[in-house]
Phi, psi and omega in degrees: 000135180289145177270131181238130179301133177090002177231124177237150179234153174234142180250151176277185183295341179269359179088005179269145179294124181246344183209137176232133179242130180248137173275109183292340176296328182263330189236024184304313185299327182275325188271322185303315178302323178293315180297322178292315180299320180284347181082015180289330177218158174273145185301322188244028176306309181296316182297321178300313181291322181297321180293332179287337185291149178275142179287160180298318182293322177295318179298318180296317179297318178298317180297315179299317181293325177291320179296322180297335180281344183295147176273109185269005182263055184265000000 
């Protein structure tokens, strides 16, 4: 069997492959559709959480407004 970067296999005591590990950083495009199809993950878990995140510009504006409230006469 050819060795492919980002994919490792483990064999059982009989020498048969019992476990395969994929590095999603390298093989995301190929593996994610399979995981979604099998129901192992939801398609938009990451996207749901990402949408909840505050943008950098919003965070910066909030930070600026909070800093302006500080009492600088200490």
